N, C-alpha and C positions, 0 to 999 in steps of 0.2 A: 372893159370887158370890168364891170363891180365885182365886187368879190361875193357878191350876193347871187348873182347871176350866175359867174363862175363857176362855184360850187353849193348852188342851190341850196343855200342856208336858209333858215327857215329861223335861227337867230345868230346872231355874229358879234363877237364882244372879244375885238383885238388889243392888244396890249404892245407897245414896245418894250424889253427891256436890257437892259445891258448888263457882261458881264465880264469882269477888269478890264473894260475899258477896250475889250480885244471883237466884237461880236454885238451886234444886233441881232434879237431874234423874233421873230413874231408868232404869239402863244393866239391859237384862235381855239374859241370854244361851237362846235360842228355838231348842229343837229342832223339828223339822217333817218333811214330805217332801215330796216334789217330784218330778214325772215330769220322766222325761227323755227325750229325744228317741227315745231306744229302748228308752221305755215301762218300762225296769227304775227301779226306786223307791231312793232312797240318803236319809239321814238327814243333813241340813245343819243345823250350828249358826251361826245370826246375832245378830248383837249392833247393840242398835236402842235410840234412845233418845226419849223423847219431850217438846213443853215444849206448853205451858206446865209451870210445877211442880205444878198442882197439879190435877184433875180437875174441880171446881168451878169453874174459872176458864174453865172452856171455851165459848163462844157456840156453841149447838147449829144455829145457824141459819146461823153459816158451815162452808163446805166444808172438810175436813180435805185435809192436804199432807203428801205422801210425798216427801222428797227425797234424793235417788242422788249419788254423790255420781263421781268418774271416775277413770281407771287410777289406782294409785299414790296413793289419797288414802284417807280415814277418814270417818267421822261426825262427827267430832270438829272439821274443816276446814270444816263446816259451821256449827257451833256459834252464832256472832255473829250472821251473817243469817237463819238459825232462830227465835236468840230474838226476834229485830226483828219477823219474820212474824208470831209468836205474841202479840204483844204485846197485840192486843186481842182473844185470846180465840179464835185459832183454832187449832184443834191441828195440831202439824208433828211427821212423824215423821221421825228419820234413821235408817240401817242403816250396816254397815261390807256391802259385797258381799262373796261366797265369795271365797276369797284374800287379803281386804286386813282391814286393822284388826284387830278382837278375832272378826272371824268363823271360823267353821270353813274347813279346807284341804283342796280337794276338787282330784283330775287332770283333771276337767270343767271347762271354761269357755266359755260362747261366748253368743250371745245367748236362745238361747231355754231353758238351763236359766237363766240369770238372770231371764230375764222372769218363769219360775214360780216362783223365789224370790220375786219383788217378789208374785206371787199370790197364795202361800201366806202370805206374811205380811201381805199385806193382811185376807185372811179369820181368819186366826188372832188380827189385833188387832181384830176386827169393825169394820171402817171403810167406811164406806159409799159407797161409789162417790167416795173421795177425788181430789183433783187432783195429777196425778203432774209431779213437774217432778226433771228427770236433766241431771248438766253431762256434756258429750265421752263416755266411756264407760258413765256411768250415763243420758245422754241416748240411745245406743243402744237400750238396756236398755227405757226409758220408750218409746220409740216403738215398737219388738219389740212389747210389751204393750199399747199402745193401738192398735194394728194387729190381736193376733190375738185381743186379749179386750177391743174397744171397750163392751161392757156393765158393767165391772169399773167403769169412771173415769168421773167429770164433766168433765174437760178436760187438757190436757196443755201441761207447759209445757218446752221444752227449750232448752237454754243451749250454744252456743257449737260444735253439730257439726252433721250434716246425713246424712241418709240414704243414703250414699256410702258409698265405700270412704275411709277416712282415712289420710293420709301418717305413720304411724309411726316410720319411720324411725332418729327422734332418740330416741326413747322406749326402742325395743329396743338401743341403744348404750346406753342409762340401767342399764336393767334387767342385761343383760349386764357392765356395769361393776358395778354391785352385787354381781352372784352372787362377783364375782372376786375381791373386797373380802377381806383379811384381817381379822379383827376379833380386837384385841388384848384378854388377857383380863387380871383383876387389877388394873384402873384401873376409875375412877368412867363411870357412860355421860355425863359432860360429857365428859371427854377421850378416851374411845371414839370418838364426834361428832365431835371436835375431830380424830381421826387419819383418820377415813371421809373426812372433809369435804377432807385435802391428797389423797386418795388417790382420791376422784370429779373434783377440779376440774378436771383438764386433760381430762374429757369428758362432764361438767356444769361448762361453763361460768357460765350463767346463777346467779348467787348467790340469788336469791330460789327459783329450782326447785329448786337445792342444797340449800338450807336445808327445802325441803320433806319431799326425799325424806330428810331424814336424821331427819325426824319417825317414821318408821317404824322405829327403831333403840328395840328398847325389850329391858328387862332380865328375865328369867323366873326362879324360884326364888328371885329375890334373891341369884343369880348368874352366870348364862348373860346373856347382850347376844347376840343375834340380831336378825335383819329381822321383823318381825311378818308380814311378808305371804309370802306362796306362792311367792316367784320362780321355782321350776323351774314349777309351774301357769301361772305367766303367761308366761314364755319360752316353755314346751310349747305355748300358745293364741295366740300373736299373731296366726295368720294369723288366726283367729277375732276378735280383738279390731279388726282393721284391716278388718273388713269388714262390709257391712249384711247382716244376711240377706234371700235372696229371699224376698218373702209372698205368697202364691197366696191373697192375702183383700182386702174389698171396703176403700176408702181409708174415714179414719177422720173423720167428719163432726163430729165434735163440736169446741167452741175450741180452740184452739191456738194458743200462742205461741212464736215462737222468738227468744230472744236471741239475739246477738253481741256481742262487742268488737269496735269498728270498727277495731283495728289488728289483730287476729285474723287469721291464716291463712286460717280456715276461712271468715271473711269477704270477707276482700282479695282472696282468690285462687279465691272459691266462682264457678264456673263456671252460665253457662245453663242449662247439664241441671241439677246440683243444685239450684235455685231452682225448675225445671220440676217436681222432682222431690220437691220439698217441699209445693208447690202441687196435684200431682198425691197424691201421699199425704194429704195433709189438706188440702181446700181449704177447709175454715171459718180460714183462719191470718191469722195478724199476724206480722209481721216486725219486728224493731226491731234497732238497733245501737245499742250508748254509745260516745259519743266518746272519745278518752286511753285503751282499754281493750284488753287482752289477751285470751288464752285463757280465762285464769281473772278473766274479768269481774266476778262477784258478789265476786271476794276485792278486786280493783285499784278497782272502783266501787262500794261494798256499798250506799250511799244511793241513788243512782240505781237500782240494780238492785231493790231492797228496791220500792223507788216504782212500779217498772215493774211488776213482781210482785203489787204489792198490789192496784192499780188493776184486773189482770186477772182477781184474785181478786177482786175485790166483783163486777166485771160477771159472773163467773160465781154467784155468790151470788143475785146478782139475778135473773138468767135460771132459776136451778134452782130460785126460788123457789113 
């Protein structure tokens, strides 16, 4: 069966990429339709990557995992963790959320439409009730999806976020500063990043976060350097991004894992009310925190994170077999 038939693609652009000679990944741009809250339909092009490198390396007894990144992130940020999780034959899919990475820009951005994006991708890739894992904004999308379409997945993993309003005031400042930067022309992208680093350093004082944001500068058509994110689309929807949607649905009763960084504000300042909300919405939940890790727990403590996730996934495989 061809990719066009199998995935029902309107357009497809496949590219093989080598990462440190260790693995070959397939990067596919996928056009599909999603239903918005107003019941209108739009075409949104998503970019995703699958692991491991060859389909025959996938163990059919292991549930597939789809991994969602957070705000300002992209699928490439999840490469190392995804490669390790897929190392024993588990299929892992990462993708760029709308208005991020190589996926299409769209003026609408809320957790309902992003959950629909996820649902459509799962269907287009013929994933049979995968485990869904999301970090931060991706975690809220994953929770929205689980609560609204519980039959579409086997289990849920939420990384360093709660089903409640988040304090994104710092992130808002970052986005506003990114919009205001003056991107020079006529110099290399490496030089541009150095220039933008200087411009942003007074607002984004955490060096690691600043370097993370700078990965979103890309060269287009071999000439123009600009942000690959839709910064206007993100800024215009910040009120949706910081909230968690009110769900008129039953609790998600399937296995659920919440993984926090012990030093993260999401964990340290998590109120009794938020913990109650987690257990109320996700009764079959396990909550754990990794020591000496912050919000980017999967990047700061990757080995510990992968071990916890693998253990949970193995238990899901056993219970669903």
